[in-house]
N, C-alpha and C positions, 0 to 999 in steps of 0.2 A: 394953717393946719398942715401937718406933715402927713403925707400919704405913704403908707408902707406897702410895698409890693412883695407879696409872698411868692417865693420861687418854689415851684413843686419839687419835692424830693425825687432824686433820680431812682428809677426802678432798678432793683438788683438784676444784673445780667446773669443768665444761666451760663455755667461754664461749658465751653465747647469741648466735647469729648475728643480725646486724642485719636488721631487717625491710625488705624491698624493696617500697617503695611503688609503686603503678601509674605515677605520674609519673616516678619514677626508672627504672622498668623501660622506659617508653617512650623516655626520653632515651638509655638504654643501648642499646636496639635501634636507634635512629636513628643513633647514632654508628657502630655496626657496619656499617650500610648505607652511610653517607656515605664511609667509607674505601674502598669498592669501588663507586663510582658507576656506572661503565660497565657492569660485570657486573650490578649490580642493575637498571639501566635496561633492559638487554636482556632480563632475566628478566621484568620487569614488562610489557614490550611484548607478550609472548604473552598475558598476562592481559588487557591493554588491548584487543587485537584481538578476542578472544573476547567480552568484555563489550560492546564497540562493535557487534559484529555482532548480538548479541541485542537491544540497545537500538534499533538502527536497524531491524531486521526488525519488531519489535513496534510501534515508533513509526510507521514508514511504513505498516504495515497499518492502524493506528488512524487515522492522518491521512487515508489514502485513503478509508477507510469514512466518516469524518466529512465529507470533501469530497463524496463521492457522495451521501450522505444530504442534505447541504445543497443540492446541485443538484436532487435530487428534490423537496425542500420548495419550492424556488424555482419549479420548473416546474409543480408541482401533481400530485396523484395522481388528479385527476378526468378524465383523458383516457382515452377508450375508442376502440378501433378495430374496424371491421367489415370483413372481407375475404371475397372469394368463395372458397368451398371447392371440393371435387371431388365429382363424382357417383360412384355405385357403380362405373361403368365406367372411372373415372379421368379423365374429361373435366372441364374447368373449368366450374363452375356459376356463370354470370354473375349478378351482382346486377341487379335491375330498375333501369331508368333513374330510376324515381321513388323509389328507396330513400332518398336523402337527405331528400327532402321528407317522406316518411312518418316517418322517425326524428325529424325536428324537431318532430313533433306530440306526442312522448312527454312526459309531465310530468317536469320536472326537467332536460330537455335545454336548454342555454343557447346552444350554437353547433354548427353542423354544416358541415363542409367535406369535399370529396372529391377523389380523383385517379382517373384512368383509365389503364390501361396501354395504350400504343400499341405493339402487338406487331409491326407491319409496318415499323418504322423503327429504324435504328441511327444512332449518332452518330460523326462523324469530325471531325478538325480541318480537313481539306481533302478534296476528292474523290480526291486522289492516294494516300491511305492505303489499303493492302490491306483488302478487305472483312472479313477474318477478325480484324483488330485492332480489336475493338469496345471494349476496356478495361472490359468488364463494366458498361457504362452502360445505363441504361434511359431511355425517353422516356415521360413522363407528362403527360396533360392535367390541369390543376389549376384549382381554383376560386379566386376572387379574394381571399378572406380566409384562405387556407391558413396562412401563416406565423404569424399570431397564435394560431390554434387549436392548432398543434402546438408552440408555445413557442419560436419562433426569430425572428430578425430578419435584416435585410440586412447583409452584410459590406461590400459596395460596390454602387453602382448603385441601381436601383429595382425594386420588385416590379411585377407585371402590373397594369394598370388596365383599365377597360372598353374603352378604345381599343386598347391594345397586345394585349389578349387576342384580338382579331380579326385581328391581323396576324402575319406570320411572325417573331415575337419570342419569345425564350426566356430563362429564368432558370436558372442552374446551381446545383446543390447543391454543398456545400463539397468533397466528395471528387471530384465530377465535374469541377470547375474545376481541381483539382490534377492529375488524370489527363490532362486536356487541355492542361495547361501554361499555364493562364490565371489570372493573379492580379489583373489590373485590367481594367476595361471601357473600351476606347478607342472613339472614334467610328468607326462602321462595322465594329466587331468582329463576326464571324459564324462559324458552324459549319455543317458539311454534315450534314443530317439527313433521312433518307428521300428522298433525291434533291432536296432543297430547301435553300436557304440560309436559316438562321435567324439573325437579328440578336440580339445579346445585350444584355439590359437590366440585368442585375445578377447578383450571386453571394450566395447565402445563407450564413449562419453555420451551423455544425454543429447538427443537431437531435437531441439525445440521446434524446428520446421517439419519434422517427420516423427511425431511422437509414437506412431505405430511401430517404428523400428526399435524403440526402447524395450518393448516387451516381446521381441522376436529373437529366435535362434536362426542365425544366418549361415547358409551353406552355399558352397559354390554351385553354379548352374549345372555343370556336368555331374558333380557328385550327387546332387539332388535327383537327377534323372536316373543315375545308376543305382543308388542305395535306398532311395525313399520313394520310388515310383512316381516321380514328378512328371506331369504331362508336358512341360515345356512352354506353357502359355504364360505370358506376364500378367500379373494382376494389378500392379501399380508401376507407372513409369514416371520418373523424376527427370525434369529437364531445366536447364538454365538458359536464359535468353540474353541477348546483347542489350546494352543500355538503351532504353527508349523503345524497345521492340516487344515488350511483354504483352501489351494489349493486342497488338497485331497477331502475335503468335497464338495467344489465347483464343482469338476469334476463329482460327483455322484448325485448332488442335483436334476437336472431336471428329471432323470429317477426315483428317489426315490419319488419325489413329485407327479408325474403323470406317472406311468409306462405305461399306454396305449398310451399316447400322449406326450412323453417328448419334442417333438419339439415345443409344444404349451406353454412351460414354459419359463419364463424369469428369469434368475439368474443374480444378480448384487452384487457388493461390494461397498457400499456407500463411504467408506473412499477413494477408488480409485478416485472417482469424486472430492472429496475435495483436494486430492493430486494434481490432474490435475489443479484445480483452483489455488492452491498455485504456481504451475509452471507457470501459465498464468498471474500472478499478474503483470508482467512487460510488458504486451502486449501494454499498452498505454504509457510506459515510453518514447519511442522514440518521441512521440508527445510532451510531456512536456519538454523533454530534448531539443527538437528543439526550443521551446519557450524560454527556458533558454539561448540557444545559441544566439537567436536574441537579448535578453537583454544584453548579453555580447558584441555583435557586437555594439549595441548602446552605451554601456559603453566605448568600445574601441574608437569609434568616438569622444566621449566626452573627453577622455584623450588626443587624438591627437589634438583636437581643443584647449584645454587649454595649451598644450605645444607649439603650434604654436603661440598663443597669447602671451605666456610667453616669447618666444624668441624675438618677436617684441617689447614688453614692456621693455625688459632688455638688449637692445642693448648697452646702456652706460655701464652697468655692464660687458657685454662680452668684450667690447673694453678696459675697464680699466684692466680687468684681463689679456687680451692678451698683453697690454702694459707693465704690470708688469712681464711678462715672462711665462704666462700660454700657454701651447701648444694647438694645435687644438684637439689633443686626449683628453686632460684634460677637455676642454670645452664640447666636445662630450660626454665624460663619465659623466660629471655633469648633463647634461640635460637628458641623458638616465637613469641615476640613479633616477632622480626625477620622471620620468614616471613609472619606475618599482616599486618604493616605493609607489607611489600613487595607482597603480593597486593592489599591495599586501595588502595595507591597506583596500581597498575595498573588496578584496578577503577574508581576515581574518574576516571582519565584516559580509560578506555573509555566510561564514562557520558557524559563531556563530549564525546568525539569522536562517539559515536552520536547524541547530542542535536543537535550541530551539523550532522551529515550529514542528519538528519531535517528540521531546520528549513530548510536550504538547498533540499533537494529539494521539500519541501512548498510553500515560497515560490515556486519556479519553476513548480509546477503550479497555484498559486492555492488551495491547501488551507489549512485551519487546522492549525497544528502541534499535534499531540497526542502526548504522551509518557505512556503508561499508568504508574501507580505500580508495577505489576508489572514493568515493564521496568527502571527504574533501581534499584528496591529489590531485585529479583531478581538484577540484575547485581552489586550490592554484596554481597548475601548469598552468591552463588556465589563471589565473590572471597574472602570471609571463610572459607568452608568449604574452599576450595582451599588457602588459605594454612595453615590449621590442619592439614589432611591432609598437605600436602606437607612441612611443617616438623616434624611430630610425630616421625618416625623419626630425623632428624638431631638433634633436641633430646634425645631419649632417649639417643642414642649419645654426645652430648657430656656428659650428666649421669653416665653410667656410667664415665667416665674417672677413674682414680685420680690423685691429685695427683702422685705420684712418676712415674707413667707419662706424664702430660701434660707434667711439667717436664723430662723426658728430652731434649726438643728444645732446651732453653735452652743 
């Protein structure tokens, strides 16, 4: 008897799906976006606006701080000011007339200049202006080398000299000239001050370390005593110190300026206030960053919306690809890659726009353009995360479609 051995039939092997390389995935995602350019562009615009706001806020804050610190470095941190304080009863404690000379004797002091408030005079363009319209301008008697000590120069005209300091001649601070409507010095230009015509010699540039000078009308010391009834006592003393001696001089200033009442003397370092201002530049950054985050949220909703619509419109494509062997993971990766590329495109455009806005504004202000790495890197990272989050659900929904269900629309 012959025994027949039956060989079991070989089971049909399932085809192994082709591997989707990253380059192929990127090309496939780009093709999906290029077929809907207008819709994709509008969705990316929301991401671009949010990223641009974040880059511009951080960039302008950093550029402003860098500009202010550069200005402080240029002007120097060795300027100290001494002003008269108040007594226990609230009265003004005048500085002695010899205070500037006494301060100049301190070791480490290299320059001393002073101003004195002329409280009996107001400034007007003409005598016809109502007495109440003072424009918040002050009249100050000034010493001859004041501009160099406080770190400013003339915008136009000339500073006081030993001859003009004895005559009814004045120099305007930058803000004082603006409020009086004077931008040039013409021959015979004059202002009405304390019942006397004062001829104008020049206009100062802004003084960042002495902002009170900007809104002042400055007169020579002898002329203030002769024409404006000035009492001759200094109200503010400006002094420069040698390198490394600022703190030591600061410690001795009050007692040296007014030995009888050192507690009634106020000593300050103007550059410290500017440094604090530079540190406080980011006080409102949180608010504007919040607005940028809202714009990013709106952009994320736009990306999610376009991806959901794209899945619904491309059911036939999804079904055909599934029928040709594409796995659910490949379908999911395709739509997720589309969302990420769309968001990254918006993020890159936003970084470029924010950088350009920062550069233009910083150039107009004379600052160095500074774009912190946190600004552009954070913007691109935010766009990447938003694209992944916004495209995840539509990608999962597309991957869950059965081929027969997806091909029903063919």
